N, C-alpha and C positions, 0 to 999 in steps of 0.2 A: 834264575833263582833270585829271591829277594835278598838284598844286601843286609837289611836289618829286620829284626823281629816285627817291629811296628809296621814296616812297609808290607811285609808278608801278610800280616793280619788284615791290613787295610785292603789289599788287593784280593785276598781270599773272601772277605765280606762282600766286596763289589761283585765278584764273579758268582758267588753263591746267590746273592740277591737277584741278579739279572736272570740267571737260569731258572730260579724258582718262579719268578713273576711271569716269565715267558710261558711256563707250563700251566700256571693257575690263573691267568688273566680272565677267562670266562667266569669263574666263580667270584672274582673280585667285582666284576661288572654287575652281576646279579645281586650280590650282597649290598653294594652301594645303593642300587635302586630300591631295594627293600627297606634299608635303614632310613632313607629320607622320604619314604612313602610315595614313590613314583611307580605307577603301574600296579601289577598284580601283587598280592600279599603272599603268594606261594612261590617256591623255587621253580617248580615246573611251569607255572603261569608266566613268571618273568622270563624264563628261557624261551617259551613259545612266542611271547610278545616281541622280544628282541629279534628273533629270527624272522618273524612276519614283517616287521617294520624296516629292519636294517640288514637283513640277511646274516650269514654266518660272521661277516666282518664285524657286525655289531657287538658280538661277544668280546671283541678285542678293542672296543671303543675306548679311546683315551690311553691305549696301551703304550703308544710312543712316549707320551709324557710320563706314563707310569714307569717305563724303563729308565728314562732320564732321572726320575725321582728316586727309584729304588737303588740304583747303583751308588750314588753318593750317600744316601740315607743308611743303607745296610753297611757300607764300608765305614762310615763315621761311627755308627752305632756299635758295631762289633769291635772296632779298633779302640774306641773309647772305653768300652767295657773291659777289655783285656788290659789296657794301660792303667786305668784307675784301680782295677783289682790288684795289679802288681804293686802299684805305688802304696796302696793301703796296707797290703800284706807286709811290705818292707818296713813301712812306718810303724806298724804294730810290733814287729820283731825288734826294731831298734828301741822302741819305747819300753818294751818289756825287759830289755837287757839293762836298761838304766832305771834309776829311781824316778817314778812318776812325779811330775811337777805338782806342788801343793800350794794352796792359797790359805793363808792364815787370817781369819777374821775374828779378832778377840780370842776367845778360848776354842772357837770352832776351826777345825782344820779340814779343808776340802782337798781331796786327792783326785787328780784327773787321770783318766785311763782310756785307751782306745780299744781295750779288749772286748767291750760290749758291742762294738761296731762290727758288722759283717762286711768284709771286703767285697764279697760277691754282691750283696744287696746294694752297697754304695756304688759299686761299678755299674750295676744294672740301672739304678736311678740316674746316674750321670750319663749313661749311654742314651737313655730315652730323652732326657732334657736337651743335651747337645745336638743330637740328630734332628730333633723337632725344631729347634730354633734355626738351624741352618737350612733345613729342607722343607719347611712348612709351605712356602709359596707354591712349590711343585705339587704338593698334596691338594691344595685348593684348586689349582689348574686342572689336575686330573679328575677331580670330582665334577667340576663344571663341564668338562668334555664328556664325561660319562653320563651325567644326568640330563643335560640339555644340549644334545648334539645339534639341534636345529639352530639354536642361538649362537652356539660356539662350535662351528664345524671343524675348525682346526686350531692348532696351537697359536699361530701368529694373530689370528682374529681374537682369540680368547684373551691374550695378553693385552692387545690394544684396547679392546672394549672394557676389560676390567680396570685398566689404568685410567681410562677416560672417565669411567663412572665413579670410581672410588679412590683413585690415586694409589700410592704404595700400600696404604692401609688395607685395601681390598685383598691384597695377596696374603695378608695375615689375619683374614677373617677367621674367627673361631680359635685363635691362638691360646687364649686363656683356658677354655675347656679342654683343648688338646693337651696342654701341659698337665692339667689336673687329671686327665684320664691316662696320660702316658706314664706319669710317675708311679701309680700303683701297678699298672700293667707291666712296665719294664722291670721294676724292682722284683715283682713276683715271678716274672718269666725267667729271668736270668738266675734268680735264687733257686727256683724249682729245678731248672736244668742242671746246674752245677751240683746241687745237693743230691738229686736223684742219681746223677752220673757217678759221683763219688761213693754213695751208699751202695749202689749196685756193684761197682767194681770191688768194694771191700767184701760184700756178701759173697760174690762169686770168685773172690781171690784172683782177680785179673787186673792188669795194668791199664787196659784201654777197652773201649766199646767197639763192637762190630758196627758196620754201617747200618744194619737193620735195627740194632739197639739204639743207635743215635736217632734214627728216624722215629722210633716209638717214644722214646723219652722226650724228644723235642716236641712231638705232637701233643703229648700229655701236658707238658709245661705250657704250651700255647693255649690249650683248652682251659686249663685252670686260671691262667692270668686273664684270658679274655672274658671268662664268665664273671670274675670278680669286678672287672672294670667296664663291663658292657653298657650299663645305663649311661655312663659318662660318654661313651662312644656314640650312643644314639643322640644325646644332647649336642655333642660336637658336630655331628653331621647336619643336624637341624640348623645350627647357627651358620655353618659354612655355606649351605645352599638355600637357606630360608628365603633370601631375597628373590631367588628365582621363582618361588612359589607364591610370592606376594605377601608373605608373613614371616618376619624375622624376629624371633624373641630377643629381648635386649641383653640377656645374660644366661648363664648356664642354669641358674635356679628357675628362671622363667621357662626355659626350654623343657626342663624336667617336669615342671608343673603343667605345662601345656600338654605334654605327652600323657601324663596321668589323667588329666581332665578329659581328654578326647578318647583315650583308649584304655584307661585303667592302668593298674600296676603292670599288667602283662605287656603293655605297650613299651615299657622300658626294655623289654627283651624281644621286641619285634625284629625279625630278621636274624635272631640268635642262631637258629639252625643253619641258615646259609653262612653265617659268620664262622660257625664251627667247621663247616665243610671247607671253608677257605683257610681258616687259621691253623687247624690241625695239620693238614698236609703241608701248608706253607712253613710252619715252624719246624716240622720234622725234616722236610726236604732241605730247608736252609741250613740247619745244623749238620746234616749229612754232607751237603756240598761244601760247607765251610770247613769242617774238619778234614775233608778229603783234600781240598785245595791247600790248606795249611800244611798237610803232610808233604805235598808236592813242592810248594814254594819255599818251605823252610827246611826241607831235607838236606840241601847242600850246606846250609848254615850249621845245622846240627852235626853234620859229618865233619865240617871244618873244625868245630869246637872239640869234637871227640879226638881228632888227630892231634890238635894242639895239646890237649890234656894228656894224651898218651906219650907224646914227645917230651912233655915236661916231666 
């Protein structure tokens, strides 16, 4: 059992992420190829092409690095979200109990308050930013292994070649659009999940969700957040692997303009269907596993606190 709440949440996130990615790796492979414009433009066509060229193993291309990526990413993301949400909630409660600080400028008096900030939204934004900054190099490596298996047949070769060609900066290719895309996605994703979960429990007059309810609410939250931020995801992928295709846009605006020029406005949502097929089950399954692991890992801690409270 986890000794601290933070440790339990961190480990729960890692286990949930690993289990989810192992199940959904084929959809991730197809989605990545479609987003960056490699091979067929349809889900079925991409599936057939991968099987013909690489066999069934091709559907799990880059999955080793994907697992190495998702374990720390999901652990850091979920643990950061939970921690920042608690800190913000506590800060708001303390702030509301005391008189809000004021700034006097002449006859104008400005009162500062944290009540307008949503702890869930702030936690979601922080979760996306922190996990991205820490784990972005692994995301770049995963995409290189997925999209260009011939050039980067394994992890060690990919690391050596990328460092030789572009130094440390190569591992942070596309970091700016990644952060720009992650901020609205992560904020919306966590806000939607927590809000829907709370509203549903209040409406149904229950204290917690069933596993199926977590799955469905998590899936819907992922779909909504992904749809809002998807054009930035397309631009991000273009920047990250553009060098492999012989054309790398200089910035996110250029990448978006290039997509619109070549494929029209609908190009900004190319691969959206495949993304939804990946994001929805991924989001739902992740929350289901995460909440389940938290129940297991934090059960002993909750039991101990209850006994101490009873004794007191």
